[in-house]
C-alpha positions as CSV (number, residue, x, y, z in Angstrom):
1,X,10.2,-5.0,10.3
2,X,9.1,-1.7,10.6
3,X,6.8,-1.7,8.1
4,X,5.3,-4.9,9.3
5,X,4.8,-3.0,12.7
6,X,2.9,-0.1,10.8
7,X,0.9,-2.8,8.5
8,X,-0.3,-4.8,11.6
9,X,-1.3,-1.6,13.3
10,X,-3.1,-0.3,10.2
11,X,-4.7,-3.7,9.3
12,X,-5.9,-3.5,13.4
13,X,-7.1,-0.1,13.1
14,X,-9.4,-0.3,10.2
15,X,-10.8,-3.6,12.0
16,X,-11.3,-1.8,15.0
17,X,-12.7,1.4,12.6
18,X,-15.4,-1.3,11.1
19,X,-16.8,-2.2,14.4
20,X,-16.7,1.5,15.6
21,X,-19.1,1.8,13.1
22,X,-21.2,-1.0,14.1
23,X,-20.8,0.7,17.5
24,X,-21.9,4.1,17.1
25,X,-24.6,3.4,14.6
26,X,-26.4,1.3,17.8
27,X,-25.4,3.8,20.3
28,X,-26.9,6.7,17.7
29,X,-30.4,4.4,17.6
30,X,-30.5,4.1,21.7
31,X,-29.6,0.4,21.6
32,X,-28.1,-1.1,24.0
33,X,-24.1,-2.3,23.2
34,X,-22.9,-5.0,25.9
35,X,-19.5,-4.8,25.2
36,X,-16.9,-3.0,22.6
37,X,-13.2,-5.1,22.3
38,X,-10.1,-3.8,21.4
39,X,-8.4,-6.7,20.0
40,X,-9.3,-10.1,20.6
41,X,-9.6,-12.3,23.9
42,X,-7.8,-13.2,26.1
43,X,-9.0,-10.1,28.4
44,X,-6.3,-8.0,29.6
45,X,-9.0,-5.5,31.7
46,X,-12.1,-3.8,31.3
47,X,-14.1,-1.3,33.1
48,X,-18.1,-0.6,32.4
49,X,-19.0,2.8,31.1
50,X,-23.0,3.1,31.7
51,X,-24.5,0.1,30.1
52,X,-21.2,-0.9,27.7
53,X,-18.0,-2.8,29.0
54,X,-15.3,-1.6,27.0
55,X,-12.3,-4.6,27.4
56,X,-8.9,-4.6,26.2
57,X,-7.7,-7.8,25.0
58,X,-4.3,-9.8,24.5
59,X,-4.6,-10.3,20.5
60,X,-4.1,-6.7,19.4
61,X,-6.0,-7.2,15.6
62,X,-8.9,-5.1,15.9
63,X,-11.4,-5.3,17.7
64,X,-15.4,-6.2,18.3
65,X,-18.6,-5.4,19.2
66,X,-21.2,-7.1,21.2
67,X,-24.8,-5.5,20.7
68,X,-27.8,-6.9,22.7
69,X,-30.3,-9.1,21.3
70,X,-27.9,-9.0,17.8
71,X,-27.5,-12.7,17.9
72,X,-31.1,-14.0,18.6
73,X,-30.4,-14.0,22.2
74,X,-34.4,-13.6,22.5
75,X,-35.2,-15.0,18.9
76,X,-36.2,-18.9,20.1
77,X,-40.0,-18.5,20.4
78,X,-42.8,-21.2,20.5
79,X,-45.9,-20.1,17.9
80,X,-44.6,-16.5,17.5
81,X,-46.0,-13.8,18.8
82,X,-44.3,-10.8,20.3
83,X,-40.5,-11.9,21.1
84,X,-39.9,-9.4,23.7
85,X,-42.4,-11.0,25.6
86,X,-40.1,-13.5,27.7
87,X,-43.4,-15.9,28.8
88,X,-43.3,-17.1,24.7
89,X,-39.9,-18.8,24.9
90,X,-39.4,-22.0,24.4
91,X,-38.0,-23.7,27.7
92,X,-37.1,-26.5,25.7
93,X,-34.5,-25.1,23.5
94,X,-30.7,-24.1,24.7
95,X,-30.3,-21.2,27.2
96,X,-29.8,-18.1,25.1
97,X,-26.2,-16.0,25.7
98,X,-26.9,-14.0,28.7
99,X,-26.0,-10.1,27.8
100,X,-23.6,-8.2,30.8
101,X,-26.8,-6.2,31.5
102,X,-30.2,-7.3,31.2
103,X,-31.1,-5.0,28.2
104,X,-34.6,-3.6,27.7
105,X,-36.4,-5.4,24.6
106,X,-36.9,-2.2,22.8
107,X,-33.4,-1.7,23.2
108,X,-32.0,-5.3,21.3
109,X,-31.5,-5.5,18.0
110,X,-33.7,-8.2,17.1
111,X,-36.8,-5.7,17.6
112,X,-35.7,-2.4,16.0
113,X,-37.2,-1.7,12.2
114,X,-35.8,-3.0,9.4
115,X,-33.7,0.1,8.2
116,X,-32.3,0.2,11.5
117,X,-31.0,-2.9,11.6
118,X,-29.5,-2.1,8.2
119,X,-27.7,0.7,9.0
120,X,-26.4,-1.5,11.8
121,X,-24.9,-3.3,9.8
122,X,-23.9,-1.5,6.9
123,X,-22.3,1.2,9.3
124,X,-19.2,-1.2,9.2
125,X,-18.6,-1.2,5.4
126,X,-19.6,3.1,5.3
127,X,-16.8,3.5,8.1
128,X,-14.3,1.2,5.6
129,X,-15.1,3.5,3.0
130,X,-14.9,6.8,4.5
131,X,-11.0,5.6,6.5
132,X,-9.9,4.5,2.8
133,X,-10.8,7.7,1.3
134,X,-9.0,9.4,4.1
135,X,-5.7,7.4,4.1
136,X,-6.0,8.3,0.5
137,X,-7.0,12.0,1.2
138,X,-3.9,12.3,3.2
139,X,-1.6,11.1,1.2
140,X,-2.4,13.6,-1.7
141,X,-1.9,16.5,0.9
142,X,1.5,15.3,1.5
143,X,1.8,14.6,-1.8
144,X,4.0,11.6,-3.6
145,X,7.4,11.1,-4.5
146,X,7.6,11.0,-8.0
147,X,9.2,7.9,-9.6
148,X,9.4,5.4,-13.1
149,X,7.7,1.8,-11.7
150,X,8.8,-1.2,-14.4
151,X,5.0,-2.5,-14.3
152,X,6.0,-5.6,-16.2
153,X,7.9,-7.2,-19.0
154,X,7.5,-9.5,-22.3
155,X,8.6,-12.4,-22.7
156,X,11.9,-13.3,-24.4
157,X,12.5,-9.6,-24.1
158,X,15.9,-8.4,-23.5
159,X,14.5,-7.0,-20.1
160,X,13.2,-10.0,-19.0
161,X,16.3,-11.7,-20.0
162,X,18.6,-9.3,-17.8
163,X,16.3,-9.9,-15.0
164,X,13.7,-6.9,-14.7
165,X,10.5,-7.6,-13.1
166,X,7.5,-6.2,-12.3
167,X,7.5,-3.5,-9.0
168,X,11.4,-2.7,-9.6
169,X,11.8,1.3,-9.7
170,X,13.8,2.7,-11.9
171,X,16.4,5.0,-10.1
172,X,17.2,8.5,-12.0
173,X,14.5,8.5,-13.7
174,X,10.9,10.0,-13.3
175,X,8.7,10.1,-16.3
176,X,8.3,7.5,-18.9
177,X,9.5,9.7,-22.1
178,X,13.2,10.4,-20.4
179,X,14.0,6.8,-20.0
180,X,12.2,5.6,-23.2
181,X,14.5,8.4,-25.0
182,X,17.6,6.9,-23.3
183,X,17.0,3.5,-24.3
184,X,16.2,4.1,-27.8
185,X,19.2,6.3,-27.9
186,X,22.1,3.1,-27.1
187,X,20.2,0.7,-29.4
188,X,22.4,-2.0,-30.1
189,X,24.8,-1.1,-26.9
190,X,24.8,-3.0,-24.0
191,X,23.4,-0.3,-20.8
192,X,23.5,-0.5,-17.1
193,X,19.8,0.5,-15.4
194,X,20.0,1.0,-11.6
195,X,16.3,-0.2,-10.1
196,X,15.5,-0.6,-6.6
197,X,14.2,-3.7,-5.4
198,X,13.3,-4.3,-1.3
199,X,15.3,-1.7,-0.2
200,X,17.9,-2.5,-2.2
201,X,19.8,-1.8,-5.5
202,X,20.7,-4.0,-8.3
203,X,22.4,-2.8,-11.2
204,X,21.2,-5.1,-14.4
205,X,23.2,-5.0,-18.1
206,X,20.8,-4.8,-20.8
207,X,21.3,-4.7,-25.2
208,X,18.5,-2.5,-26.5
209,X,16.9,-4.2,-29.6
210,X,17.9,-2.5,-32.7
211,X,14.9,-3.8,-35.2
212,X,11.5,-3.5,-32.9
213,X,8.8,-5.1,-34.1
214,X,4.7,-3.9,-33.3
215,X,3.5,-3.9,-30.0
216,X,7.7,-4.5,-29.0
217,X,9.8,-1.7,-26.5
218,X,13.2,-1.1,-27.3
219,X,14.1,-3.7,-24.2
220,X,10.4,-4.5,-23.6
221,X,8.9,-3.2,-20.3
222,X,5.9,-2.1,-19.4
223,X,6.3,1.4,-17.6
224,X,4.3,3.5,-14.6
225,X,4.7,6.8,-13.3
226,X,4.2,6.7,-10.0
227,X,3.7,9.9,-7.1
228,X,2.0,12.5,-7.3
229,X,1.9,16.6,-6.7
230,X,0.8,17.6,-3.1
231,X,-2.5,19.2,-2.9
232,X,-4.6,21.5,-0.8
233,X,-6.8,19.9,1.9
234,X,-10.0,20.8,-0.1
235,X,-8.8,19.9,-3.4
236,X,-7.3,16.3,-1.5
237,X,-10.8,15.5,-0.3
238,X,-12.3,16.1,-3.8
239,X,-9.9,13.8,-5.5
240,X,-9.8,11.4,-2.7
241,X,-13.2,10.4,-2.6
242,X,-13.0,10.3,-6.3
243,X,-10.4,7.9,-6.2
244,X,-11.6,6.0,-3.3
245,X,-14.9,5.7,-5.7
246,X,-12.8,4.4,-8.3
247,X,-10.8,2.1,-6.5
248,X,-13.3,0.6,-5.0
249,X,-15.6,-0.3,-8.5
250,X,-12.1,-1.9,-9.6
251,X,-12.7,-4.1,-6.9
252,X,-15.9,-5.2,-7.4
253,X,-14.9,-5.8,-10.9
254,X,-11.9,-7.9,-9.2
255,X,-13.5,-9.9,-7.1
256,X,-16.2,-10.5,-9.8
257,X,-13.6,-12.0,-11.5
258,X,-12.4,-14.4,-8.7
259,X,-16.1,-15.7,-7.8
260,X,-15.9,-16.8,-11.7
261,X,-12.4,-17.9,-11.6
262,X,-13.7,-19.9,-8.2
263,X,-16.3,-21.7,-9.6
264,X,-15.7,-22.4,-13.2
265,X,-12.0,-23.3,-13.1
266,X,-11.7,-24.2,-9.9
267,X,-8.6,-21.2,-9.2
268,X,-7.8,-18.6,-7.8
269,X,-6.9,-15.6,-10.5
270,X,-3.0,-14.2,-10.0
271,X,-2.7,-11.3,-8.1
272,X,-4.8,-12.3,-5.3
273,X,-3.1,-12.4,-2.5
274,X,-4.3,-13.3,0.9
275,X,-3.1,-12.5,4.6
276,X,0.8,-13.3,4.3
277,X,0.7,-12.0,0.9
278,X,-0.5,-8.9,2.2
279,X,2.5,-8.2,4.2
280,X,4.7,-9.4,0.8
281,X,3.2,-6.4,-1.0
282,X,3.4,-3.9,1.7
283,X,7.1,-5.0,2.4
284,X,7.3,-3.7,-1.3
285,X,5.6,-0.8,-1.3
286,X,6.8,0.2,1.7
287,X,10.2,0.3,-0.1
288,X,8.8,3.3,-2.1
289,X,8.2,5.0,0.3
290,X,5.6,5.4,3.5
291,X,3.0,7.6,1.6
292,X,2.8,4.7,-0.7
293,X,2.2,2.1,2.3
294,X,-0.2,4.8,3.5
295,X,-2.1,4.6,0.1
296,X,-2.1,1.0,-0.1
297,X,-3.8,0.4,3.8
298,X,-6.4,2.7,2.3
299,X,-6.8,0.6,-0.5
300,X,-7.0,-2.3,1.6
301,X,-9.9,-0.6,3.3
302,X,-11.7,0.0,0.8
303,X,-11.3,-3.8,-0.6
304,X,-12.3,-4.8,3.5
305,X,-15.5,-2.6,2.5
306,X,-16.1,-5.0,-0.7
307,X,-15.6,-7.8,0.2
308,X,-18.2,-7.5,3.4
309,X,-20.6,-6.1,1.1
310,X,-20.8,-9.6,-1.0
311,X,-24.5,-10.7,-0.2
312,X,-22.7,-14.0,1.6
313,X,-22.9,-15.8,4.5
314,X,-21.3,-14.5,7.6
315,X,-20.3,-11.2,6.0
316,X,-22.5,-7.8,6.6
317,X,-23.8,-8.3,3.1
318,X,-25.4,-11.4,4.3
319,X,-26.6,-10.0,7.2
320,X,-28.3,-7.3,4.9
321,X,-30.0,-10.0,2.7
322,X,-31.1,-12.0,5.6
323,X,-32.8,-8.7,7.1
324,X,-34.8,-7.8,3.5
325,X,-35.9,-11.9,3.5
326,X,-37.3,-11.1,7.1
327,X,-38.5,-7.8,6.3
328,X,-40.3,-9.8,2.7
329,X,-41.8,-12.5,4.6
330,X,-42.9,-11.0,7.5
331,X,-41.0,-12.9,10.4
332,X,-37.7,-13.8,11.5
333,X,-35.6,-16.7,9.8
334,X,-35.0,-19.7,13.0
335,X,-32.2,-19.0,15.0
336,X,-30.9,-22.5,14.1
337,X,-30.9,-21.7,10.7
338,X,-29.4,-18.7,10.0
339,X,-27.0,-19.9,12.7
340,X,-26.2,-22.9,10.0
341,X,-25.9,-21.1,7.2
342,X,-23.4,-18.4,8.9
343,X,-21.2,-21.6,10.2
344,X,-21.0,-23.2,7.0
345,X,-20.6,-19.2,4.6
346,X,-17.5,-18.8,7.5
347,X,-16.2,-22.4,7.0
348,X,-15.9,-21.7,3.0
349,X,-14.3,-18.2,4.0
350,X,-11.3,-19.9,5.9
351,X,-10.5,-21.8,3.2
352,X,-10.6,-19.7,0.4
353,X,-8.3,-17.7,3.2
354,X,-6.2,-20.9,4.1
355,X,-6.2,-21.7,-0.1
356,X,-4.8,-18.2,-0.3
357,X,-2.0,-18.3,2.4
358,X,-1.0,-21.8,1.1
359,X,-0.1,-20.0,-2.5
360,X,1.4,-17.0,-0.7
361,X,3.8,-19.1,1.1
362,X,4.8,-21.0,-2.2
363,X,5.5,-18.0,-3.4
364,X,7.8,-17.2,-1.1
365,X,10.0,-20.1,-1.0
């Protein structure tokens, strides 16, 4: 339960940090921000400071920001011209969203040059990278307890028959070689190995093979050493940004594999999880230690960065592409076209999340 609460708080902070990136970028450029919300409606309370309304809402899963002119409030024009001139608006079209305070057209999102729009849109993903780097650096400063983790089992091996699973932590060992030496010293003799799984200690009896073939181990497990020694502040930030960059690249590769699999085989690769699966992985990660859980939240932040950079409608990457298109064609896309494209993109993303959730839940049953 505690791990679930930590994950919910951590994910909410990541989403809130993403929106805060948009918020501060807009403020730096002098744009009017109508509202910055903590959580999602329905609203609990709100207070206006300057021209921005700060609200606290009942659903505590992140937050949102409303920047004046961001959603085409004054884009519906008849015959082109200066979009800041209300006289050019077409009265036959639907009324625009009314901002909390009427904004000077020069302080609205749609009137900004392409580079400012791009900076505001990409500020969210930049913030997610910074948060991921920060979490990983904190873990390096604290240090991670050494542990020996089973990464997988070979099919038909003694370990698979005994019931070992990927993610099990071998008790009493912190490096591969000492465990391998112990197993090799007892070939042909049943041995008991204690592992930690979901905060529970499990005893498995396994008999190491006497005849070991090519690419086989005595019991047939793949091992990984976990943990890291404590680092100084500067070393932690240096190694943290390297690790954050490497994780980002691996995440890009994983999502490319996901996209290829979905469009070529109409299936989702194993290892890709949805919202429910995240909590399951977090539960296993948290059972190893709090440092691993913090690292996991940092990895999620980097995943959010990569996902939002995908040039897909309804994501920041898709909005950035729209800005580039408008810059090339030197005129804004019709508001209705952009709204339809974003709506379709959001529906496809929702369908993917539902599919991942169904698979996650079925895996738990």
